[in-house]
C-alpha positions as CSV (number, residue, x, y, z in Angstrom):
1,M,126.2,79.9,47.0
2,P,127.6,80.8,43.5
3,S,126.6,83.8,41.8
4,E,124.6,84.4,39.3
5,D,127.4,84.4,36.9
6,Q,130.1,81.8,38.3
7,R,130.4,79.0,36.3
8,R,127.4,79.7,33.6
9,E,130.2,78.9,30.9
10,L,130.0,74.7,32.4
11,E,126.4,74.7,32.5
12,L,126.0,76.8,29.3
13,F,128.5,74.2,27.7
14,K,128.2,71.2,29.6
15,D,127.4,69.4,26.0
16,E,131.1,70.2,24.9
17,F,132.8,69.1,27.7
18,K,135.2,66.1,27.9
19,A,135.4,65.5,31.8
20,I,138.2,64.2,33.1
21,D,138.4,62.2,36.3
22,R,141.1,60.1,36.7
23,P,144.0,61.3,39.0
24,V,145.8,64.0,35.5
25,N,149.6,64.8,37.2
26,S,149.5,69.2,36.5
27,E,153.2,68.3,35.6
28,L,153.2,67.9,31.6
29,G,149.9,65.6,32.7
30,V,147.4,68.8,31.8
31,C,149.4,70.2,28.9
32,K,149.1,66.5,27.2
33,A,145.8,66.0,27.8
34,L,143.9,69.0,26.5
35,R,146.8,69.0,23.2
36,E,144.9,66.0,22.1
37,D,141.6,67.7,20.6
38,P,142.6,71.3,20.7
39,S,139.7,72.5,20.2
40,R,137.9,71.0,22.9
41,P,137.2,72.3,26.5
42,C,138.7,69.4,28.6
43,L,136.8,69.7,32.8
44,F,139.7,68.6,35.1
45,T,138.3,67.2,38.3
46,N,141.0,65.4,39.9
47,I,144.5,67.0,39.3
48,D,147.6,65.6,41.1
49,G,145.1,63.1,42.4
50,K,144.3,65.7,45.3
51,G,140.7,66.4,43.5
52,L,141.0,69.2,42.4
53,R,139.3,71.1,39.7
54,L,140.6,72.5,36.5
55,V,139.4,74.2,33.0
56,G,141.3,74.2,29.6
57,G,140.2,75.1,26.4
58,L,138.0,76.8,27.6
59,W,137.8,79.4,25.0
60,S,139.3,77.9,21.8
61,T,136.4,78.7,19.7
62,R,135.3,81.7,17.8
63,T,131.6,79.6,18.0
64,R,132.0,78.8,21.6
65,I,132.9,82.9,22.5
66,A,130.0,83.9,20.1
67,K,127.5,81.8,21.3
68,A,128.6,83.3,24.9
69,L,127.8,86.4,24.3
70,G,125.0,86.3,22.4
71,T,126.0,87.2,18.9
72,T,127.6,85.7,15.6
73,V,131.0,84.9,14.8
74,E,130.9,87.2,11.9
75,N,129.7,90.1,14.0
76,L,131.9,89.7,17.3
77,P,134.5,92.2,16.1
78,R,131.6,94.8,15.8
79,F,130.1,94.0,18.9
80,L,133.6,94.7,20.8
81,L,133.6,97.6,19.6
82,E,130.7,98.3,20.6
83,A,131.5,97.5,23.8
84,I,134.7,99.5,23.4
85,R,133.2,102.7,22.2
86,R,130.2,102.7,25.2
87,P,131.7,101.8,28.0
88,Q,129.3,101.2,31.3
89,A,130.0,101.5,35.0
90,C,130.8,98.6,36.6
91,T,128.3,97.7,40.1
92,F,130.3,96.4,43.0
93,G,129.0,93.6,45.7
94,K,130.1,89.9,47.7
95,A,130.8,87.1,45.7
96,P,131.9,83.7,47.1
97,F,135.7,84.1,46.9
98,L,135.3,86.3,50.1
99,K,134.7,83.5,52.4
100,G,137.9,81.8,51.0
101,S,140.2,84.3,52.2
102,T,143.3,83.7,53.6
103,R,146.7,85.4,54.6
104,K,148.6,82.6,54.3
105,V,149.2,82.4,50.3
106,D,150.3,78.7,49.5
107,L,150.6,78.1,45.4
108,S,151.5,75.0,45.3
109,T,148.0,74.3,47.3
110,L,146.8,74.9,43.6
111,P,147.0,73.0,40.5
112,V,149.0,75.4,38.5
113,P,150.4,73.0,35.5
114,K,153.7,72.8,33.9
115,F,152.8,72.7,30.3
116,F,156.3,71.8,28.5
117,K,159.2,70.7,30.0
118,K,161.6,73.4,29.4
119,D,159.3,75.3,30.9
120,G,161.1,78.0,33.5
121,G,157.9,76.2,36.1
122,R,154.3,76.0,36.4
123,Y,153.1,79.2,35.3
124,F,149.1,81.0,35.4
125,T,148.7,81.6,31.8
126,S,144.8,82.9,32.3
127,A,145.2,85.4,35.3
128,M,145.0,89.5,34.8
129,I,146.1,91.9,37.1
130,V,144.4,95.4,37.8
131,A,146.2,98.0,39.1
132,H,146.4,101.6,40.2
133,D,148.3,104.7,39.3
134,S,148.9,107.9,41.8
135,K,145.6,109.5,39.7
136,G,143.0,106.2,40.5
137,N,143.6,105.3,36.1
138,R,142.5,101.8,36.3
139,N,143.8,98.9,34.0
140,V,143.3,95.9,33.1
141,S,145.6,93.5,31.4
142,Y,147.2,89.7,30.8
143,H,150.1,88.6,32.5
144,R,151.9,85.5,32.6
145,L,153.0,84.3,35.6
146,M,155.9,81.8,37.0
147,V,156.0,80.6,40.3
148,L,158.6,81.4,42.3
149,G,157.6,79.7,45.5
150,P,154.7,79.4,48.0
151,N,153.7,84.0,47.6
152,K,156.1,84.7,45.2
153,V,155.1,84.6,41.3
154,A,157.6,86.4,38.6
155,A,155.3,88.7,36.0
156,R,156.1,89.1,32.4
157,I,155.3,92.6,32.1
158,V,156.3,94.2,28.1
159,P,156.1,97.8,28.7
160,R,152.3,99.4,28.3
161,H,150.1,100.6,30.7
162,L,150.9,98.8,33.8
163,Y,155.0,98.7,32.5
164,S,154.2,103.0,33.2
165,M,151.9,102.2,36.2
166,Y,154.5,100.2,37.6
167,Q,157.6,102.4,36.5
168,E,155.8,105.3,38.6
169,A,155.8,103.0,41.7
170,L,160.2,102.8,41.1
171,K,160.1,106.3,41.0
172,A,158.9,106.8,44.0
173,K,160.6,103.5,45.8
174,K,157.4,101.7,46.5
175,D,155.5,98.8,45.5
176,L,152.8,99.4,43.0
177,K,149.6,97.8,44.5
178,V,147.8,95.0,42.6
179,S,145.1,92.5,42.7
180,I,145.2,89.7,40.3
181,F,142.6,87.6,39.3
182,T,141.3,84.4,37.1
183,T,137.7,84.1,36.0
184,L,136.1,82.0,33.9
185,E,134.1,84.5,32.6
186,I,133.8,85.8,28.9
187,E,133.3,89.5,29.4
188,P,136.1,90.4,31.2
189,M,138.6,87.6,29.5
190,L,138.0,89.5,26.4
191,C,139.2,93.3,28.0
192,G,141.9,92.4,29.3
193,A,144.0,91.9,26.3
194,M,142.1,95.4,24.4
195,S,144.5,97.8,23.1
196,V,142.7,100.5,24.2
197,N,144.2,104.6,25.8
198,Y,145.8,104.8,28.9
199,G,144.0,105.6,31.7
200,T,140.6,103.6,29.8
201,D,139.0,101.1,32.2
202,E,138.4,98.1,30.5
203,L,136.3,96.3,33.2
204,T,133.7,99.5,32.2
205,I,134.2,98.0,28.9
206,A,133.6,94.5,30.6
207,S,130.5,95.9,32.1
208,A,129.2,97.1,28.4
209,L,129.4,93.5,27.3
210,K,127.9,92.4,29.8
211,R,124.8,94.9,29.2
212,M,125.3,93.8,25.7
213,T,124.4,89.9,26.5
214,S,122.5,90.2,30.0
215,R,121.0,93.5,30.7
216,R,123.0,93.7,33.5
217,P,126.1,95.6,34.5
218,L,129.5,93.4,35.0
219,R,129.8,93.3,39.0
220,L,132.9,93.7,40.9
221,V,133.9,93.4,44.5
222,K,136.9,95.2,46.0
223,L,139.6,93.5,48.0
224,S,141.4,95.1,51.6
225,N,143.6,96.3,49.5
226,G,140.9,98.4,47.5
227,I,141.5,97.2,44.2
228,P,138.2,95.4,42.3
229,V,138.7,91.9,40.6
230,P,135.0,90.6,39.2
231,A,132.5,88.5,41.7
232,S,133.3,85.9,39.2
233,S,136.5,85.5,40.2
234,E,137.5,82.0,40.9
235,Y,141.1,82.5,42.8
236,A,142.5,86.1,43.6
237,F,144.9,87.7,44.9
238,E,146.8,91.3,46.8
239,G,149.9,92.0,46.4
240,R,152.7,94.0,45.6
241,I,154.8,94.5,42.4
242,T,158.4,95.1,44.2
243,A,161.4,96.1,43.0
244,E,163.4,93.1,43.2
245,R,163.9,91.2,39.1
246,T,164.4,87.5,38.8
247,D,164.7,85.4,35.4
248,E,161.3,84.6,34.3
249,G,160.8,81.6,31.6
250,P,161.6,79.7,29.9
251,F,157.7,80.3,28.1
252,V,156.6,78.6,25.2
253,D,154.3,82.0,23.6
254,I,151.7,82.2,21.3
255,T,154.7,81.1,18.1
256,G,154.7,77.6,20.0
257,T,158.3,78.3,20.4
258,Y,159.8,79.3,23.2
259,D,160.1,82.7,24.2
260,E,163.9,84.2,25.4
261,V,164.0,84.4,29.0
262,R,164.4,87.9,31.1
263,K,164.5,89.4,34.1
264,E,161.2,90.4,35.0
265,P,159.8,92.2,38.4
266,V,158.1,90.1,41.3
267,I,155.0,89.9,42.8
268,V,154.6,89.3,46.6
269,L,151.2,88.0,47.4
270,D,149.4,88.9,50.4
271,R,146.7,87.0,50.9
272,M,144.5,85.1,48.4
273,Y,141.1,84.2,48.0
274,S,139.3,81.3,46.3
275,A,135.9,80.4,45.1
276,P,133.8,77.3,46.9
277,G,135.3,73.9,45.3
278,P,137.3,76.0,42.9
279,V,137.8,75.6,39.3
280,F,141.4,76.5,38.1
281,H,141.7,78.1,34.3
282,A,144.7,77.2,32.1
283,I,145.3,78.4,29.1
284,M,147.3,76.3,26.6
285,P,150.4,78.3,25.5
286,G,150.2,78.5,21.8
287,G,146.9,76.7,21.6
288,L,143.5,77.5,20.1
289,D,142.0,79.6,23.4
290,H,145.9,81.4,23.3
291,F,145.0,83.2,20.2
292,L,141.8,84.1,20.9
293,M,142.3,85.3,23.8
294,M,145.3,87.2,22.7
295,G,144.1,88.0,19.2
296,M,140.7,88.4,19.1
297,P,140.5,91.4,21.5
298,R,142.7,93.3,18.8
299,E,140.3,92.8,15.8
300,P,138.0,95.7,17.0
301,I,140.7,97.8,17.6
302,I,141.9,96.6,13.0
303,L,137.6,97.1,12.2
304,D,137.6,101.1,13.8
305,A,140.5,102.5,11.8
306,V,139.6,100.3,8.3
307,E,136.0,102.1,9.2
308,K,137.5,105.2,9.5
309,A,139.5,104.6,6.0
310,V,137.1,102.1,4.0
311,P,133.3,103.4,4.0
312,K,131.6,100.3,4.1
313,V,133.5,97.2,6.3
314,G,132.3,93.9,6.9
315,S,134.3,92.0,9.2
316,V,137.6,91.4,10.4
317,R,139.8,88.2,11.0
318,L,143.4,87.7,12.8
319,T,143.9,84.3,11.6
320,E,145.0,80.9,13.5
321,G,147.2,80.0,10.7
322,G,149.6,83.1,11.9
323,C,148.7,82.3,14.9
324,S,146.3,85.1,15.5
325,W,148.5,87.9,15.7
326,F,150.4,88.3,13.1
327,H,148.4,87.5,10.1
328,G,145.0,89.2,8.7
329,V,142.2,89.5,6.5
330,V,139.6,92.1,6.2
331,S,136.4,92.3,4.0
332,I,134.8,95.8,2.6
333,Q,132.5,96.6,-0.3
334,Q,134.5,98.9,-2.2
335,Q,133.1,102.1,-3.4
336,R,136.7,103.8,-5.3
337,Q,138.7,102.2,-7.2
338,G,141.8,102.4,-4.3
339,D,139.8,101.7,-1.4
340,A,141.5,98.0,-0.6
341,K,144.7,99.6,-0.6
342,N,143.6,102.5,2.1
343,A,141.9,99.3,3.9
344,V,145.4,98.0,3.9
345,L,147.2,100.3,4.7
346,A,144.5,101.4,7.5
347,A,144.9,97.4,9.1
348,L,148.7,97.0,9.1
349,G,148.9,100.7,11.3
350,A,145.7,99.9,13.8
351,H,147.7,96.3,15.3
352,P,151.7,97.2,14.2
353,S,152.7,93.0,14.8
354,M,151.2,92.2,12.3
355,K,152.8,91.6,9.3
356,R,150.6,90.4,6.1
357,V,147.2,91.5,5.9
358,I,144.9,90.6,2.7
359,V,141.6,92.2,2.0
360,V,139.0,90.9,0.0
361,D,136.1,91.6,-0.8
362,S,132.0,90.9,1.4
363,D,131.3,87.5,-1.0
364,I,133.5,86.3,0.0
365,D,133.6,84.6,3.8
366,I,137.0,85.5,5.5
367,F,135.8,83.1,8.0
368,D,136.5,80.1,5.2
369,D,140.0,79.8,4.3
370,R,139.3,78.6,1.1
371,Q,137.3,81.2,0.0
372,V,140.0,83.4,1.1
373,E,141.9,81.4,-1.1
374,W,140.4,81.1,-4.3
375,A,140.3,85.6,-4.1
376,L,143.7,85.1,-4.0
377,A,143.9,82.6,-6.5
378,T,141.3,84.5,-9.3
379,R,141.3,88.5,-7.3
380,F,144.8,89.2,-7.3
381,Q,148.1,90.0,-9.6
382,A,151.1,90.6,-7.8
383,D,152.4,93.2,-10.3
384,E,149.6,95.4,-9.2
385,D,148.5,94.1,-6.3
386,L,150.9,93.3,-3.9
387,I,151.6,96.2,-1.5
388,I,155.4,95.8,0.4
389,I,156.4,98.2,3.7
390,P,160.5,97.2,4.4
391,G,162.0,98.3,7.3
392,A,158.5,98.4,9.7
393,R,158.8,98.2,13.4
394,G,156.9,94.3,14.0
395,S,156.2,92.0,17.6
396,S,158.9,90.7,19.8
397,L,157.7,87.6,18.8
398,D,158.1,87.3,15.6
399,S,162.1,85.0,15.3
400,S,162.5,86.0,12.1
401,A,162.5,89.8,12.6
402,K,165.7,91.4,12.9
403,N,165.7,93.5,15.8
404,G,162.1,93.7,15.7
405,V,162.5,95.1,12.1
406,T,160.3,93.3,9.8
407,H,158.9,93.8,6.0
408,K,155.0,94.1,6.0
409,V,153.4,92.9,3.2
410,G,149.5,93.8,1.9
411,I,147.6,92.0,-0.6
412,D,144.5,93.4,-1.8
413,A,142.7,90.9,-3.3
414,T,140.0,92.7,-4.6
415,Y,138.2,93.1,-8.2
416,P,139.0,95.7,-10.1
417,H,136.3,98.0,-9.3
418,G,132.5,98.3,-10.9
419,R,133.6,94.5,-12.4
420,D,132.4,92.5,-10.0
421,Q,130.1,90.4,-12.2
422,A,133.3,89.5,-14.3
423,F,134.9,88.3,-11.4
424,K,131.9,86.8,-9.2
425,K,131.8,82.8,-8.7
426,V,128.5,81.5,-10.7
427,T,126.3,80.2,-7.9
428,E,122.9,79.2,-9.9
């Protein structure tokens, strides 16, 4: 029987799903269907005519994420920050997928999509890797996985925490043992993309979120390799990141353009688990769910930094127009002249990939692009309110950057301190 968290989302949003029962080809067909209405979730029930199930577009709106967490869109960054500040222990138990265990891993039996014509292969886009270092530190992070064969994938691993663990294993001339999972459950999905200090267990942050939403901790299950995954996992794998490297890509990244092909590590999968009637979870490359699952977990980090520089902060948003990665908006309640400039500098420092941040007053709804543009039109003067930071390290995803170096822009779109009445829109 499904656990209490298994597929809760399918029931919660059942009235929003577009059900597609006709046969859909996992090679390009899934992508075509998902692009018809990017904000609407799709439930496919007959992938490749084999009765395989797949969900896409599930977390493509902030409204849906807020509803699942029991909070508001405006409060999401602060809600996530609360969990980061107060991680909670997980519990351990059983899970439906344990009955679907097999040592014969054959990825060709799964509905793994190929999204675009020039993709290097079929891709897992919602998979998270769990790993431990030699001291027992745990890391959970997203990594796109390109299918190489029945039991092999290539993983894009950027130089962060998993990369450090992998380098440690290479120096010891060992493979790095990992568990890999996919789930529909929002709490671990958000935490897999959080930027926290090395040694912070992202699963304990997910457990804090679970306690905030349901008063229950996140339940984990240890696989036979000793590395746990959430009990809500639809698919789980035991594997080893090996010293072998291969070409990974092309792959459409968050900008909607192809990322470059690189030599990346090969993961060998030794065991596969699947829940009864498993639902494969696909995140659309360059889609709205890609934006939110990658960008939204960075917003509480920006909020935390700005709150240390400015006494009263409203909310933070990485905008969809900026791929939820390059452009941001922050609202503050000014206490002193210069607060907005400090907020600009704090925000840019907290998220190094951000190229432009706009700081507005608390009367502006930062989730409404028209209101943000109105603030720019009525409260911003380029000779006084524009901050340009040349030659700063940016994002490898920014095709306009030169060797990763970019110019960053901060915009103070707040009214002059103490003159709020002259700059507020009349409402009555």
